[in-house]
TINUDO-158235 format. One record per atom (N, C-alpha, C): residue in three letters; x, y, z. Coordinates in steps of 0.02 Angstrom, whole numbers, padded with zeros to 5 digits, always signed. Layout:
! residues N
ALAXYZ ...
! end
This chain:
! residues 155
MET+00753+00390-01062 MET+00694+00374-00987 MET+00779+00354-00936 ALA+00818+00380-00961 ALA+00883+00390-00921 ALA+00865+00379-00831 GLY+00887+00353-00800 GLY+00886+00329-00725 GLY+00805+00328-00707 ARG+00776+00322-00750 ARG+00722+00278-00726 ARG+00701+00220-00758 GLN+00656+00157-00738 GLN+00652+00117-00742 GLN+00589+00081-00728 ILE+00540+00027-00763 ILE+00492+00010-00741 ILE+00490-00057-00686 THR+00463-00037-00650 THR+00468-00117-00617 THR+00396-00147-00617 TYR+00394-00215-00625 TYR+00327-00247-00656 TYR+00304-00296-00580 LEU+00263-00290-00588 LEU+00240-00341-00522 LEU+00197-00406-00560 THR+00204-00465-00517 THR+00194-00530-00562 THR+00132-00554-00509 ASP+00116-00613-00520 ASP+00071-00640-00483 ASP+00013-00589-00464 ALA-00012-00559-00495 ALA-00082-00504-00492 ALA-00128-00534-00528 LEU-00204-00540-00495 LEU-00256-00535-00512 LEU-00308-00485-00523 MET-00361-00465-00578 MET-00386-00417-00564 MET-00483-00444-00551 ILE-00496-00409-00489 ILE-00548-00465-00492 ILE-00606-00403-00489 THR-00665-00426-00549 THR-00722-00364-00567 THR-00782-00384-00557 CYS-00819-00349-00523 CYS-00883-00357-00502 CYS-00932-00307-00518 ILE-00984-00350-00538 ILE-01051-00307-00573 ILE-01100-00322-00535 VAL-01124-00258-00490 VAL-01170-00252-00442 VAL-01241-00212-00470 GLN-01288-00192-00431 GLN-01328-00158-00430 GLN-01289-00094-00409 ALA-01329-00041-00436 ALA-01310+00028-00413 ALA-01322+00034-00339 SER-01277+00083-00318 SER-01274+00098-00251 SER-01254+00044-00206 GLN-01237-00029-00252 GLN-01209-00069-00187 GLN-01123-00082-00193 ALA-01085-00030-00228 ALA-01031-00031-00235 ALA-00981-00018-00180 ASP-01015+00026-00128 ASP-00985+00039-00071 ASP-00968-00013-00030 LYS-01018-00042-00014 LYS-01021-00095+00021 LYS-00991-00129+00013 VAL-00987-00168-00058 VAL-00911-00216-00091 VAL-00854-00189-00072 VAL-00828-00124-00088 VAL-00777-00099-00082 VAL-00759-00100-00035 LYS-00796-00098+00042 LYS-00767-00098+00093 LYS-00760-00171+00120 ALA-00791-00210+00097 ALA-00781-00276+00113 ALA-00705-00321+00096 ALA-00699-00297+00034 ALA-00630-00296+00002 ALA-00576-00270+00042 GLN-00575-00207+00077 GLN-00529-00172+00095 GLN-00525-00209+00164 ASP-00573-00217+00185 ASP-00563-00239+00252 ASP-00547-00306+00288 VAL-00530-00348+00199 VAL-00498-00406+00208 VAL-00413-00387+00162 GLY-00398-00341+00169 GLY-00336-00314+00147 GLY-00321-00303+00068 ALA-00372-00273+00023 ALA-00379-00250-00024 ALA-00354-00180-00034 GLN-00313-00160-00063 GLN-00287-00078-00065 GLN-00331-00037-00081 GLY-00377-00028-00120 GLY-00401+00030-00188 GLY-00455-00015-00225 ALA-00491+00019-00241 ALA-00535-00011-00299 ALA-00563+00038-00353 THR-00561+00025-00394 THR-00593+00086-00451 THR-00672+00058-00492 VAL-00717+00106-00484 VAL-00775+00094-00460 VAL-00796+00150-00534 THR-00830+00111-00579 THR-00873+00156-00645 THR-00947+00146-00655 TYR-00973+00173-00690 TYR-01057+00169-00683 TYR-01071+00111-00759 ALA-01112+00084-00741 ALA-01108+00062-00810 ALA-01199+00039-00827 ARG-01225+00024-00877 ARG-01285-00011-00885 ARG-01297-00075-00939 GLY-01332-00114-00897 GLY-01322-00179-00921 GLY-01402-00198-00951 THR-01377-00263-00980 THR-01448-00284-01021 THR-01430-00367-01009 GLY-01483-00392-01054 GLY-01490-00463-01046 GLY-01526-00505-00976 ILE-01507-00521-00940 ILE-01552-00556-00896 ILE-01610-00510-00879 ARG-01608-00451-00878 ARG-01670-00403-00851 ARG-01733-00434-00881 GLU-01731-00440-00953 GLU-01788-00471-00981 GLU-01813-00526-00956 ARG-01779-00572-00949 ARG-01814-00649-00929 ARG-01820-00637-00850 MET-01781-00613-00796 MET-01803-00598-00731 MET-01874-00565-00703 GLY-01878-00511-00778 GLY-01946-00480-00780 GLY-01995-00517-00790 LEU-01979-00564-00822 LEU-02048-00619-00832 LEU-02082-00669-00749 MET-02014-00668-00723 MET-02055-00676-00648 MET-02056-00658-00601 GLY-02061-00573-00620 GLY-02103-00534-00571 GLY-02048-00482-00525 VAL-01996-00504-00547 VAL-01925-00490-00510 VAL-01898-00420-00561 ALA-01910-00351-00532 ALA-01869-00280-00588 ALA-01801-00293-00565 ILE-01774-00300-00613 ILE-01685-00293-00622 ILE-01693-00218-00639 ASP-01643-00168-00612 ASP-01641-00108-00616 ASP-01568-00123-00673 GLU-01579-00070-00730 GLU-01523-00088-00772 GLU-01469-00044-00778 GLN-01459+00002-00695 GLN-01413+00032-00675 GLN-01352-00010-00624 LYS-01292+00000-00656 LYS-01240-00057-00644 LYS-01189-00014-00604 GLU-01144-00043-00550 GLU-01083-00008-00529 GLU-01069-00062-00546 MET-00974-00048-00584 MET-00932-00102-00604 MET-00864-00093-00545 ILE-00861-00119-00515 ILE-00793-00125-00470 ILE-00734-00176-00490 ARG-00680-00142-00499 ARG-00604-00190-00508 ARG-00565-00168-00469 ILE-00538-00217-00424 ILE-00484-00206-00384 ILE-00417-00249-00430 ILE-00378-00248-00416 ILE-00322-00275-00417 ILE-00275-00297-00367 VAL-00280-00361-00344 VAL-00251-00407-00273 VAL-00194-00460-00309 SER-00165-00471-00231 SER-00099-00509-00262 SER-00121-00599-00265 GLN-00108-00641-00272 GLN-00126-00714-00276 GLN-00135-00731-00229 GLU-00091-00710-00165 GLU-00123-00725-00075 GLU-00173-00698-00085 GLN-00202-00637-00098 GLN-00262-00617-00076 GLN-00317-00625-00095 ALA-00301-00656-00142 ALA-00369-00661-00231 ALA-00414-00697-00186 ASP-00419-00764-00159 ASP-00465-00787-00139 ASP-00511-00766-00084 ARG-00481-00727-00046 ARG-00504-00688+00010 ARG-00538-00634+00012 VAL-00519-00605-00050 VAL-00560-00537-00076 VAL-00609-00557-00122 PHE-00599-00600-00161 PHE-00650-00623-00189 PHE-00710-00661-00157 GLU-00711-00673-00103 GLU-00768-00707-00064 GLU-00799-00662-00023 ALA-00763-00627-00002 ALA-00782-00546+00048 ALA-00831-00508-00008 MET-00796-00492-00061 MET-00838-00455-00110 MET-00916-00490-00127 TYR-00918-00559-00144 TYR-00963-00580-00161 TYR-01032-00610-00119 LEU-00998-00604-00043 LEU-01038-00596+00018 LEU-01063-00543+00014 ALA-01035-00481+00023 ALA-01068-00420+00009 ALA-01103-00388-00035 GLY-01097-00403-00095 GLY-01166-00401-00135 GLY-01190-00436-00135 ASP-01206-00486-00130 ASP-01278-00531-00105 ASP-01262-00563-00190 LEU-01209-00587-00204 LEU-01211-00612-00286 LEU-01268-00694-00269 ASP-01253-00715-00217 ASP-01289-00788-00225 ASP-01363-00774-00198 LYS-01403-00702-00245 LYS-01457-00701-00246 LYS-01476-00687-00314 PRO-01539-00694-00335 PRO-01547-00682-00411 PRO-01545-00604-00423 GLY-01526-00589-00481 GLY-01504-00513-00511 GLY-01468-00492-00493 MET-01427-00517-00447 MET-01394-00452-00395 MET-01341-00445-00436 GLY-01289-00478-00473 GLY-01249-00460-00518 GLY-01203-00515-00518 ILE-01128-00511-00554 ILE-01091-00564-00561 ILE-01034-00531-00550 MET-00985-00596-00518 MET-00910-00571-00521 MET-00865-00609-00548 PHE-00800-00604-00570 PHE-00748-00654-00604 PHE-00673-00601-00598 MET-00639-00655-00603 MET-00570-00648-00597 MET-00524-00644-00669 ASN-00460-00612-00667 ASN-00434-00623-00707 ASN-00368-00626-00703 ASP-00313-00675-00725 ASP-00250-00643-00717 ASP-00224-00606-00755 LEU-00175-00549-00712 LEU-00121-00505-00743 LEU-00069-00529-00773 ASP-00041-00519-00823 ASP+00020-00527-00851 ASP+00070-00495-00811 ARG+00063-00436-00818 ARG+00088-00380-00782 ARG+00072-00328-00754 VAL+00092-00313-00697 VAL+00070-00240-00679 VAL+00131-00181-00656 ALA+00107-00107-00675 ALA+00150-00075-00670 ALA+00142-00039-00644 THR+00155+00007-00581 THR+00150+00071-00536 THR+00201+00092-00516 TYR+00181+00154-00458 TYR+00224+00159-00436 TYR+00256+00136-00363 ILE+00304+00113-00349 ILE+00307+00070-00285 ILE+00361+00093-00256 PRO+00359+00119-00174 PRO+00392+00157-00143 PRO+00449+00095-00120 ASP+00515+00166-00108 ASP+00590+00109-00096 ASP+00576+00080-00041 GLU+00555+00075+00011 GLU+00549+00037+00076 GLU+00509-00026+00057 VAL+00465-00038+00016 VAL+00421-00075-00015 VAL+00451-00134-00061 MET+00495-00101-00119 MET+00537-00125-00150 MET+00585-00166-00106 ALA+00632-00116-00070 ALA+00690-00172-00014 ALA+00643-00215+00014 ASP+00596-00215+00053 ASP+00567-00273+00084 ASP+00548-00327+00031 ALA+00519-00329-00029 ALA+00485-00359-00061 ALA+00574-00407-00089 LEU+00615-00367-00087 LEU+00678-00399-00141 LEU+00723-00429-00074 LYS+00685-00437-00005 LYS+00730-00459+00025 LYS+00720-00533+00028 PRO+00774-00570+00031 PRO+00772-00656+00037 PRO+00720-00692+00087 THR+00689-00729+00069 THR+00619-00750+00115 THR+00665-00807+00155 PRO+00638-00812+00228 PRO+00695-00851+00274 PRO+00648-00925+00239 GLN+00715-00966+00222 GLN+00680-01038+00211 GLN+00665-01069+00289 LYS+00611-01104+00257 LYS+00579-01128+00345 LYS+00644-01209+00347 LYS+00642-01218+00413 LYS+00673-01278+00428 LYS+00629-01332+00413 PRO+00652-01388+00394 PRO+00613-01440+00386 PRO+00584-01474+00434 ALA+00515-01479+00455 ALA+00495-01510+00516 ALA+00534-01580+00534 LYS+00539-01573+00594 LYS+00583-01636+00622 LYS+00549-01699+00629 LYS+00563-01765+00604 LYS+00529-01812+00592 LYS+00525-01841+00663 PRO+00457-01862+00675 PRO+00450-01917+00734 PRO+00504-01964+00751 ALA+00524-01974+00820 ALA+00570-02014+00822 ALA+00546-02079+00827 LYS+00600-02128+00774 LYS+00570-02193+00745 LYS+00574-02229+00818 LYS+00511-02264+00801 LYS+00515-02319+00873 LYS+00568-02373+00849 PRO+00580-02408+00919 PRO+00646-02463+00872 PRO+00587-02510+00836 ALA+00637-02534+00775 ALA+00616-02571+00754 ALA+00590-02658+00796 LYS+00540-02670+00798 LYS+00520-02738+00814 LYS+00586-02802+00803 LYS+00582-02822+00862 LYS+00645-02899+00831 LYS+00588-02946+00805 PRO+00620-02963+00769 PRO+00570-03023+00739 PRO+00577-03085+00807 ALA+00522-03113+00800 ALA+00488-03154+00866 ALA+00538-03220+00861 LYS+00572-03261+00887 LYS+00626-03293+00886 LYS+00600-03353+00853 LYS+00615-03395+00794 LYS+00572-03461+00791 LYS+00593-03517+00833 PRO+00556-03551+00849 PRO+00574-03610+00879 PRO+00638-03656+00836 ALA+00684-03648+00879 ALA+00730-03694+00867 ALA+00696-03766+00836 LYS+00742-03782+00782 LYS+00697-03844+00744 LYS+00736-03905+00801 LYS+00712-03941+00822 LYS+00715-04019+00861 LYS+00790-04053+00799 LEU+00832-04066+00824 LEU+00884-04115+00796 LEU+00879-04173+00786 ALA+00887-04196+00729 ALA+00857-04274+00709 ALA+00885-04297+00770 ALA+00854-04357+00768 ALA+00869-04413+00815 ALA+00943-04438+00799 LYS+00954-04437+00746 LYS+01019-04483+00722 LYS+01052-04432+00689 LYS+01133-04432+00720 LYS+01167-04369+00687 LYS+01204-04434+00629 ALA+01231-04400+00589 ALA+01274-04429+00540 ALA+01345-04472+00592 GLY+01342-04522+00568 GLY+01409-04553+00605 GLY+01395-04574+00676 ALA+01315-04535+00699 ALA+01348-04560+00770 ALA+01292-04643+00795 LYS+01313-04662+00839 LYS+01305-04721+00861 LYS+01234-04724+00913 LYS+01187-04781+00914 LYS+01153-04769+00961 LYS+01174-04816+01023 
! end
């Protein structure tokens, strides 16, 4: 591997979303609309909940589509929420999704993207503290009255 190297990406997560057949396109589109770069869609057959949901009169198709998207930690919550809503996962029998941390990810990264990633991030200047109000001067205590008699004084 002379002259070749592997660049590992860290702080990446994989979102996996399993939805009813023909729902993947709108879920992927929603993810891309909020910044996801791409997705892998595979076809699957589901079992388990179908039998229980069928008793309640809800027919659950066993054909599924499984969507996998790798995102940065910064994008994860936004993409996850968009996919959840687009897939109607808040409705019974529509699917399930989950997110996993990825230890490391390796793929081709264009030189200009690597250069940008390696630039030091500008340090934020600490926020200016609001000007302090001048401390209140302690209220003057009334002077103690001098004793009527001073030591050694004559009346």
